[in-house]
N, C-alpha and C positions, 0 to 999 in steps of 0.2 A: 266552729265555723271558720273557714279560711278565706282570705282575700286572694283573688287570682290576679294575674298580670292585667294591666289595662288594655294591652294590645298583644295578640299572639305573635310569635315570630314569623317573619316572611320566609317562605321556602327558598326564594331566590334573591336573598338580600344582596345589596350592592356594597362594594367597598366604600369606606368612609375616609374622606380626606379632610384633615383638621387644620383650620387656619387659626393660629394662635397656640401658644404653649405655656399658658399661665397656670396659676394654682388651681383654678376650677377644672381645667383639663386633667391635671394630675389627680385631684381629689375626687372627682365625680365622673367625668366623661369616660376616661379610660377604665376605671373599675366597672362601670356600667356595661361598657361594650365587651369587656372580658366575661362578665356574667352572662351576657347574651350570645357569646361566641360569635360576635360580629367582627368582620375583618376591617382593620385599619390600614389603609394603603399608604398614607404619607402625611407629613406635617410641613407647614411653612410658618416661620416666625421671623420677624426682623432680627431677633437674637438667634442666630443660627445654632449656637451651642445649646440653647434650650430646646430647639426643635430636634436636635440630635439626641438629647437626653430623653425626650418623649419617645422618639422612634425606637430607641433601644429597649423600651418596655413592651413593644408590640412586634411579634414575630412577623418578619417580612415587610415591615413598614420602612419607608425611606424619609430622610430629612432633605428637603429641597432647598437650594440656595437662592432661588429666585421664584417670584410669583408666576411668571409665564411657564416655567418648567413644572411647577406644581399643578397649575390648571391643565396643562397639556397632558400630564400623567392621569389626572382625574378623568378627563375626557376619554382618553384611550381605554381606561378601565371601566367606563360607564359608571363612574362613582358618583357619590353625592357629597356635598360640602357640609361640614360642621364648622360654623364660623363663630369662634369663641373669642371675640374681640370687644373692646370698649365701644360704646355707641358712637364716639367721635370718628371711628375708623370705618363705619359701615358703608357710607355712601361711596367712598373711594373703592372699597373692596367690591361692592356690588357692581360698580361700573366696570371692573376688571374681569368679572366672571364671564365665561362664554355664554352666548345667547342660548336660552333654553335650559340653563342649569337648574338643579333642585338643591335647595339649601335649608339648613336649620340655623337660625340666627340666635345667638345668645341674647337673652332679654337685657335691657328693654329695647323696643323698636325705636331707637333714637333717644335723644335727651329732652325732647319736647314734642308736642303734637305737630308743629310745623316741620320739625326734622323728620318725624315719622311719615308725614305726607311726602316729603322730598324722597325718602327711601322707597315709598310705594311707587312713585313716578319712575324712579330708576329701575326698580324691579319689573314694572310693567313694560317699560320701553325695551327691556332686554329679555322679556318673557321668562323671567326667573320666578319660579314657583317654590313654595315651601311654607315653613312655620317658624314661629318664634318660641324659644325654649321656656315656656311657662310650665316647667316640669312638675310643679306642685300638683297640677291636675292629675298627673300619673302616679303620684306617690301611693304605695300600697294602702296606707291608711285612708287616703281620700277615695280611692277606688272602692274600698270596703264601706266607707261612709256613704257614698252615693248609692251603693247597693242597699244599704240599710234604709236610707230615705225612700228609695223606690219601693221598698217592701211595706211602707207605711207603718214601720215599727214604732215610730215616735210621733205619728200624725203629720199634719202639715207643718213644714218648717216655717217659723215666724221670726227667728232671731239668730243672727250670725255674729260671733265674737272671735276675733283673733287678738291674742294678747301675748306680747313677747317682752320679757324682762331678762336680759342676759348680758354677757360680755362678748361683744363682737370685735374681732381683730381687724378693724378697718385699715390699720397700717399695712396689712397684707396686700392691699390693692392701691398702689400709689396713684393710679389714674383717677381715683376718687377725689384727690386733693385739688381744689380749685374748680370743681364742677359747680355750676351755679345752683343746681338742684341735686340732692343726693338721696336722702333716706326713703322718701316715697318712691322715687324713680328706681332705686336699686334694690330695695328690700320689701317695703310694704306693698309694692306693686303685685307681688305674688298673691297676697291675701285679697287685694282688690280684684284681681283677675279671677280668683276662685269665687268670690262673692258674685261677680257677674255671671259666672258659669252656673251657679246654684240658684240665683234669684232674678237674673235678668238685669236690665239697665236701671240704675237708681233714679228716683224722681227728684230727690233733694240730696245735697252734699254739703257737709261742713267739715273743714279741716283746720288744724293748728299744727305748726311746726316750730321747732326750737333747736338752736345749736347746743353744744355741750362744751364747757370750758376745757375739758381734757382732749378735745379734738378741734383745735382752733382753725385748722386748715380745711375742715369739712363743713359744707354749707349748713346742713342740719342733720342731727343724729337722733332726733326724737320726733314722733308725730302721733297725732290722734285724728282719726277720720270717722265721722258718723254718716251713715248712708240710710236714706229712707226709701224703701221700695214700695211697689204697689201692694194693696191688700194688707196694709199695716205691718209689713215685714220691715225689720231694722237690721242694720249691720254696724259693728264697731270694730275698728282696727286701731290698736294702740301699741306703741313700741318704745322701749327704753333700752339702749344698747351699751350702757356703761355701768351696769350693775356689778359691783366688785365684791359684794358680800359673799360669805360661804354659801354652799348649796343649802337650800331649805326654803327660800322664798323667791327663787328665780321662777320663771314661767315661760312656756312656749306651747300654747294650745290653740286649737280651734274648737269652739263650742257652738253646737247647733241646738237651739231650743225648738221643740215641736209643740203642737197643741196638746199632746199627752205624753211627752217624754223628752229626754235630753241625750245627746251624743257628744262625747269629748274626745278629741284627737290630741295626743301629745306629739309635737314635732321635735324630736330629740336632738336634731343636728344643731339647733340654736343654743343648746344648753352646754355644749362643749365643742365649739366649732374648730376644725371640721370633723373631728373624731365622733362627737355626738354621743347621745344615749339612744336607747331603743325607742322607736315610735310605738305608740299604743293607741287603741281605740276601745272605749267603754261606752255603754249605753244603759239607760234605765227608762222603763215605760211605766206610766201610771203610779209613780212613787215606789216601784219595786226595786229590788236589789240591783246593784251595778253588775252588768255582764260584760265580759271581755270577748273581743273578736281577735283570733290569732292572725297575725300579719306575716306575709312572706316578704320581708324586707323593710327597708326604711326609705325616707325621702332621698337621702344621700346614701348610696348612689342609684338605688333601684328606679327612682322616678326618671332619671336621665335615660335609662334604657327604654322606658315607656315612650318618651318623646321621640327617640330615634326609631323605635319600631313603628310608631304611627307614621313617620315620614317614609320609612321603608315601604310600608304597605301602600301608601299613596304613590310612591315612585315606581313600584312594581305592578301597579294595576290592581292591587288587592282591595282598594276602596277608592271612592271618589270624594269622600268626606275626610277632611284633614283638621284635626283638633288644633286650635291655636294658629290657624292659617294667618297669613299676613293681614287680611282684612279684619279678622276678629282681634288680632293683636293691636291693630290700629285703634280699635274701639276701646281697648283697655288703656291705650295711651290717651285717648280723649278723656277718659275718667281721671287719669292722673293729672292731666292739664286742668280739669275742673277742680281737683283737690288743691293745686297750687294757686289757682285763682281765688278759691275760698280762703286759703291761708293768708292771702293779701287783702281780701275785701270782705270776708264774712260769708255767711251762708249763700250758696249759689244754687239756683234752679238750673240744672244743665239744659243746654240746647245743643245736643250733639249734631253736627252737620250730617246731612243725608249721605254724603260721600266725601272722600278726601279730594 
């Protein structure tokens, strides 16, 4: 059994114009777009040399020395924006995009729910449509997992566990230093977003966060969140990013327990970031032997192709339904906000606002 791509390629894909030229673009965005034979039209970064370095990797791409020149070229090419910038830069950038632009924003949607609401107002005022790059939803292992769940192979899902014990090179992203919130906003948010996609909105949330002495400039590098969903479903997300021991007891998995079976995804990228190990998906029903599902790719970089293909399909009229659209991403930010409130005050019964 093979997992297929989350979204088929668009026949009339638009060129991609990338704002930002950091490590995530180098390690994930560009390899994904090369896999999908997607055209990259240009780059803009405040560090022009980095933009030039990225442009040199893409045939026909240009490095622009100003944001107005960059947006003018994107408009002329009927392109779409891939905005791979820290959350602190998003409001200013959205305000500078031409009215009616289509954009993929790097997660998270801001650094807080209030910030996310501000970004939503800016996007709506300028008729900017698009999605936030919660690309784990498009990872081949997750696509295969959802197909497995839809087939009722392990019964009704009742338990979700994401457990990460690894060494994460936080020093690679200097903008993380000094952020008032870090681990849940920048990492565990992936698993919280996926839990929402699989189980809906949680009814109760409890979170705990902690710093690590080896990363004194980072707000928190460890977290545990427990989610209580309807119909007795439960979720647990727990992370530890300073595991320095040899391979053997590290971990990076998603485990779904159903009423008569179990499915386990290994997310290999966390185990040797960014090179990673291969993703895997195994499942067992009714106590039977573990079975493997062959995967066509890994979270990095293949899931990034899924996110962009989904946006391309929306931009070119192939669909009116957009995964991780701004409104849905805003609701994930509402869950993140609840997690931090719980970390400060204990168990929280969420009262998500009806609208931003």
